[in-house]
C-alpha positions as CSV (number, residue, x, y, z in Angstrom):
1,M,75.1,30.5,-12.6
2,T,73.6,30.0,-9.2
3,T,71.9,26.6,-8.4
4,L,69.2,26.3,-5.7
5,L,69.6,23.5,-3.3
6,S,67.1,21.7,-1.2
7,P,67.6,22.0,2.7
8,A,68.7,18.3,2.9
9,A,71.2,18.9,0.1
10,A,72.4,22.0,1.8
11,M,73.0,20.1,5.0
12,A,75.1,17.6,3.2
13,L,77.4,20.3,1.9
14,S,80.7,20.8,3.5
15,P,80.9,23.3,6.4
16,G,82.5,25.9,4.0
17,L,79.7,25.8,1.6
18,R,77.1,25.9,4.4
19,D,78.7,29.2,5.5
20,N,78.4,30.7,2.1
21,P,75.9,33.6,2.3
22,V,74.8,33.2,-1.3
23,I,73.8,29.5,-0.8
24,N,72.2,30.4,2.6
25,Y,70.2,33.2,0.9
26,A,69.1,30.9,-1.8
27,I,67.9,28.3,0.7
28,A,66.0,31.0,2.6
29,V,64.3,32.3,-0.6
30,F,63.4,28.8,-1.6
31,I,61.9,28.1,1.8
32,V,59.9,31.4,1.8
33,I,58.6,30.7,-1.8
34,A,57.6,27.1,-0.8
35,L,55.8,28.4,2.3
36,I,54.1,31.2,0.2
37,Y,53.0,28.6,-2.4
38,L,51.7,26.2,0.3
39,A,49.8,29.2,1.9
40,I,48.2,30.2,-1.5
41,L,47.4,26.6,-2.2
42,Q,45.8,26.2,1.2
43,F,43.9,29.4,0.7
44,W,42.7,28.4,-2.7
45,V,41.5,25.1,-1.3
46,L,39.7,27.0,1.4
47,L,37.9,29.2,-1.1
48,R,36.9,26.2,-3.3
49,T,35.6,24.5,-0.1
50,R,33.6,27.5,1.1
51,K,32.2,28.0,-2.5
52,H,31.3,24.3,-2.6
53,L,29.7,24.6,0.9
54,T,27.7,27.6,-0.3
55,E,26.5,25.7,-3.4
56,M,25.6,22.9,-1.2
57,K,23.6,25.0,1.1
58,G,21.8,26.5,-1.8
59,A,21.0,23.1,-3.2
60,Y,19.7,21.9,0.1
61,K,17.6,25.0,0.6
62,E,16.1,24.3,-2.9
63,I,15.5,20.7,-2.0
64,D,13.8,21.8,1.1
65,I,11.5,24.2,-0.8
66,Q,10.7,21.5,-3.4
67,R,10.1,19.0,-0.6
68,S,7.7,21.5,1.1
69,E,5.9,22.0,-2.2
70,L,5.5,18.3,-2.8
71,Q,4.3,17.7,0.7
72,L,1.7,20.5,0.2
73,R,0.6,19.0,-3.1
74,N,0.5,15.5,-1.6
75,K,-1.6,16.7,1.3
76,D,-4.0,18.5,-1.2
77,L,-4.3,15.4,-3.3
78,T,-4.8,13.1,-0.3
79,D,-7.5,15.5,1.1
80,S,-9.2,15.5,-2.4
81,L,-9.0,11.6,-2.5
82,N,-10.4,11.4,1.0
83,Y,-13.3,13.6,0.1
84,A,-13.9,11.5,-3.0
85,R,-13.9,8.4,-0.9
86,R,-16.6,9.9,1.3
87,I,-18.7,10.7,-1.9
88,Q,-18.1,7.1,-3.0
89,A,-19.1,5.7,0.4
90,A,-22.2,7.8,0.2
91,L,-23.2,6.1,-3.1
92,L,-22.6,2.6,-1.7
93,P,-25.4,1.0,0.1
94,A,-25.3,2.0,3.7
95,E,-24.8,-0.6,6.4
96,H,-28.2,0.1,8.1
97,H,-29.9,-0.3,4.7
98,I,-28.2,-3.7,4.1
99,R,-29.1,-5.0,7.6
100,K,-32.8,-4.4,6.9
101,I,-32.4,-6.9,4.0
102,F,-29.8,-9.4,5.3
103,N,-28.9,-10.1,9.0
104,N,-26.0,-12.3,8.1
105,Y,-23.4,-10.9,5.7
106,F,-20.0,-9.4,5.4
107,I,-18.3,-7.0,3.1
108,Y,-14.5,-7.2,2.7
109,Y,-13.6,-4.0,0.9
110,R,-9.8,-3.1,0.5
111,P,-9.0,-0.4,-2.2
112,K,-5.5,-0.2,-3.6
113,H,-5.5,3.4,-3.2
114,I,-7.9,5.6,-1.1
115,V,-10.8,5.2,-3.7
116,S,-11.7,2.1,-5.4
117,G,-12.8,0.8,-8.8
118,D,-14.8,-2.0,-7.1
119,F,-18.4,-1.5,-5.9
120,Y,-21.2,-3.5,-4.6
121,W,-25.0,-3.3,-4.4
122,F,-27.7,-4.6,-2.0
123,S,-31.3,-3.8,-2.5
124,E,-34.8,-5.4,-2.2
125,R,-37.8,-4.7,-4.4
126,E,-41.1,-6.4,-4.8
127,G,-40.1,-9.5,-2.9
128,K,-36.8,-9.9,-4.6
129,Y,-33.2,-9.4,-3.3
130,F,-30.6,-7.9,-5.5
131,I,-26.8,-8.5,-4.8
132,A,-24.1,-7.4,-7.1
133,A,-20.3,-7.2,-7.1
134,A,-18.5,-5.2,-9.7
135,D,-15.0,-4.5,-10.8
136,C,-14.4,-1.5,-13.1
137,T,-11.5,-1.3,-15.4
138,G,-8.5,0.3,-13.5
139,H,-8.2,1.6,-10.0
140,G,-7.6,4.8,-8.1
141,V,-9.4,7.9,-9.5
142,P,-10.3,6.5,-13.0
143,G,-11.7,3.2,-11.5
144,A,-13.6,5.2,-8.8
145,L,-15.1,7.5,-11.4
146,M,-16.3,4.6,-13.4
147,S,-17.6,2.9,-10.2
148,M,-19.7,5.9,-9.3
149,I,-21.2,5.9,-12.9
150,G,-21.9,2.1,-12.4
151,L,-23.6,2.7,-8.9
152,E,-25.9,5.3,-10.4
153,L,-26.8,3.1,-13.2
154,I,-27.5,0.0,-11.2
155,Q,-29.7,1.9,-8.9
156,K,-31.5,3.5,-11.9
157,I,-32.0,0.1,-13.7
158,I,-33.3,-1.7,-10.6
159,N,-35.3,0.9,-8.8
160,E,-36.5,3.3,-11.6
161,M,-36.5,1.1,-14.7
162,G,-37.8,-2.0,-12.8
163,V,-35.6,-4.5,-14.5
164,D,-35.6,-7.8,-12.5
165,D,-33.9,-10.4,-14.7
166,S,-30.2,-10.8,-14.2
167,D,-29.2,-11.0,-17.8
168,Q,-31.4,-8.1,-18.8
169,L,-29.8,-6.1,-16.0
170,L,-26.3,-6.6,-17.4
171,L,-27.6,-6.0,-20.9
172,T,-29.5,-2.8,-19.8
173,M,-26.3,-1.5,-18.1
174,N,-24.2,-2.2,-21.3
175,R,-26.8,-0.1,-23.3
176,E,-26.8,2.7,-20.7
177,L,-23.0,2.9,-20.7
178,E,-22.9,2.8,-24.5
179,S,-25.4,5.7,-24.5
180,A,-23.2,7.6,-22.1
181,F,-19.9,7.0,-23.8
182,F,-20.7,6.8,-27.5
183,K,-20.7,10.1,-29.5
184,E,-22.4,10.1,-32.9
185,E,-20.5,13.3,-34.1
186,S,-17.1,11.4,-34.1
187,G,-18.6,7.9,-34.6
188,K,-16.3,6.7,-31.9
189,A,-16.6,5.8,-28.1
190,L,-15.0,8.2,-25.7
191,I,-14.2,5.4,-23.3
192,R,-13.5,1.8,-24.0
193,D,-13.2,0.6,-20.5
194,G,-15.6,-1.9,-19.1
195,I,-17.2,-3.4,-15.9
196,E,-16.9,-6.9,-14.7
197,M,-19.9,-7.8,-12.7
198,G,-21.7,-10.7,-11.0
199,I,-25.4,-10.2,-10.2
200,C,-27.7,-12.4,-8.0
201,I,-31.5,-11.8,-8.0
202,I,-33.2,-14.0,-5.3
203,D,-36.9,-14.4,-4.9
204,K,-37.4,-14.5,-1.2
205,N,-40.6,-16.6,-1.4
206,T,-39.5,-19.4,-3.8
207,R,-35.8,-18.9,-2.9
208,E,-34.9,-19.3,-6.6
209,M,-31.8,-17.4,-7.5
210,E,-30.9,-16.0,-10.9
211,F,-27.3,-15.3,-11.7
212,S,-25.6,-13.6,-14.6
213,G,-22.0,-12.7,-14.7
214,A,-19.7,-10.6,-16.9
215,F,-16.5,-12.6,-16.2
216,L,-17.2,-12.8,-12.5
217,P,-18.7,-16.0,-11.0
218,V,-20.7,-16.7,-7.8
219,Y,-19.6,-19.4,-5.2
220,I,-22.3,-21.2,-3.3
221,V,-21.1,-23.2,-0.2
222,R,-23.7,-26.0,0.8
223,D,-22.9,-29.1,3.0
224,D,-19.2,-28.4,3.1
225,K,-19.0,-28.3,-0.8
226,L,-18.4,-25.3,-3.0
227,I,-20.5,-24.9,-6.1
228,E,-19.4,-22.4,-8.8
229,I,-21.6,-20.7,-11.3
230,K,-19.4,-19.0,-13.9
231,G,-20.1,-15.8,-15.7
232,D,-19.8,-15.1,-19.4
233,K,-16.4,-14.4,-20.8
234,K,-17.2,-10.8,-21.6
235,N,-17.6,-7.7,-19.7
236,V,-20.0,-4.9,-19.7
237,V,-19.1,-2.4,-22.5
238,Q,-16.4,-4.7,-23.9
239,S,-17.6,-3.6,-27.3
240,F,-20.6,-1.6,-28.4
241,A,-21.7,-4.4,-30.7
242,M,-24.9,-6.2,-29.9
243,V,-24.2,-8.3,-26.8
244,S,-26.1,-10.9,-24.7
245,F,-25.6,-12.5,-21.3
246,N,-26.6,-15.9,-20.1
247,R,-28.9,-16.5,-17.1
248,S,-28.5,-19.3,-14.7
249,T,-31.0,-20.4,-12.0
250,F,-30.3,-22.1,-8.7
251,Q,-32.7,-23.3,-5.9
252,L,-31.3,-22.0,-2.6
253,R,-31.8,-23.7,0.7
254,E,-31.7,-22.7,4.3
255,G,-28.0,-22.1,5.3
256,D,-26.6,-21.6,1.9
257,L,-23.7,-19.2,1.7
258,L,-23.0,-17.0,-1.3
259,Y,-19.7,-15.4,-2.2
260,L,-19.4,-12.6,-4.8
261,F,-16.1,-10.9,-5.4
262,S,-13.7,-9.0,-7.7
263,D,-10.5,-10.5,-9.0
264,G,-8.2,-8.4,-6.9
265,Y,-7.8,-10.9,-4.1
266,A,-7.1,-13.9,-6.4
267,D,-4.7,-11.9,-8.4
268,Q,-2.6,-10.5,-5.6
269,F,1.1,-11.5,-5.7
270,G,2.9,-12.8,-2.7
271,G,3.9,-15.9,-0.9
272,P,7.4,-17.3,-0.7
273,E,7.6,-17.5,-4.5
274,N,6.0,-14.2,-5.3
275,K,3.1,-15.8,-7.3
276,K,-0.6,-14.9,-7.5
277,F,-3.0,-16.2,-4.7
278,M,-5.1,-17.8,-7.5
279,Y,-8.8,-18.8,-7.6
280,R,-7.9,-22.4,-6.5
281,R,-6.4,-21.2,-3.2
282,L,-9.4,-18.7,-2.8
283,R,-11.9,-21.5,-3.2
284,H,-10.2,-23.6,-0.7
285,L,-10.0,-20.7,1.7
286,L,-13.6,-19.8,1.4
287,L,-14.7,-23.4,1.9
288,T,-12.5,-23.7,5.0
289,I,-13.8,-20.6,6.7
290,S,-17.4,-21.0,5.6
291,K,-18.3,-22.8,8.9
292,Y,-17.1,-19.7,10.9
293,P,-19.5,-16.6,11.7
294,L,-19.3,-14.1,8.9
295,N,-17.7,-11.4,10.9
296,D,-14.8,-13.8,11.6
297,Q,-14.7,-14.8,7.9
298,E,-13.9,-11.2,7.0
299,R,-11.2,-11.0,9.6
300,I,-9.6,-14.2,8.3
301,L,-9.7,-13.0,4.7
302,D,-7.9,-9.9,5.8
303,E,-5.3,-11.7,7.8
304,T,-4.6,-14.2,5.1
305,I,-4.1,-11.8,2.3
306,S,-1.9,-9.5,4.6
307,S,0.3,-12.4,5.4
308,W,0.4,-13.5,1.8
309,M,1.4,-10.1,0.7
310,D,4.1,-9.5,3.4
311,G,6.4,-7.1,1.8
312,H,4.7,-6.9,-1.6
313,D,2.6,-4.0,-2.9
314,Q,-1.1,-4.4,-3.3
315,I,-1.7,-4.5,-7.1
316,D,-5.6,-4.0,-7.4
317,D,-8.7,-3.3,-5.5
318,M,-10.1,-6.2,-3.5
319,M,-13.6,-6.9,-2.7
320,I,-15.4,-10.1,-1.4
321,L,-19.0,-10.3,-0.3
322,G,-20.3,-13.1,1.8
323,V,-24.1,-13.4,2.3
324,R,-26.4,-16.0,4.0
325,P,-29.8,-15.2,2.5
326,F,-31.8,-17.6,4.5
C-alpha cells in the first residue's frame, strides 16, 4: 500500500527514500492535484464574484430606474401642489385689496407643506371692517381643500348674504358646511372635520369691535399691555347639532394693535428641551415686538420660530395676522 507524503515530510525522509521514484511520483501527483484544486477553487470564486457583480449591477440599474420614476412622480406632485398654491393664493385677499382697507398690517403665513389649511380674510362693507383668521383640520392637500371651501363661504356670507354680526357669521358658516357635507340618503356626514376661526367686525365710525371665536382668540395690545378675548371651546362643524357662538364687544382706540392667529406657531416643538412654543411665550413675544413697525414684527416672528425649530420639523401650518385698524 502506497502512502502519500507531504513535501515537508518528503524532505525529512532519508536520502534513500527521497531518491525512490515511486515516492517522488506520489509527491508530484499530490502537488499537481493540489494546484488543480486551487485553480478550480479560484475559478469558482471568480465565477461567483462575477455573478454577484452582475446581480449587483442589475440591482443598481433597477434602483436607478425606480429612483428616476420617483423623481418624476415627485416633480409631478410638486408641480401640482405649486399650481394648487397659486389657486389658493388667488382666493385669498390680494395685498393691494387689503391696503385699501388697512395701511398698517402684516400677514405671517408659513404652510407646513406647499399649500396650507390656514386662511385669512380682510374686507370692508357698509362702513365695517371684517378680519378673520381660520385653521382647518389637517394640513397639506386636505387642509387646503377645506380652506378653499372656507374662503368661498366667508366671501359668500359677508358679501352676498350680508351677515355682519360675528356670532351669526360663525353660525351661518356652520350651517353652510353642514349643508355641504350632510347627505340625507345615508343620514351621515361625509366629512367630520371642522374649522377653528376668529372673526373681528369693526365699525370704522364708532370703532366698536365685535369678536367671536371658534377656539381661536384675539389679542389686543394697548399701552404695553396685552388683552385677550377668548373664543368658544367649539369649532365650526364640530357637530351637526344646533350650535351657537358668543359675541364679545370691545371699544378700540387709536393705536390699538390686533393679533389673530392659528395654533401652529404656539404648538411648534423646538428649543433646547424639544417642547412646544406655547401661548404664554407667544403672548410675551407679541407684547415685546408690538412697539416695532409691523413689517419688522413679521420678520422677528419668522426669525424667532426658525431659531426655535432649529433641527426640528414644522408640525403644522402657521399664520399670524397683525393689524392696527386706527
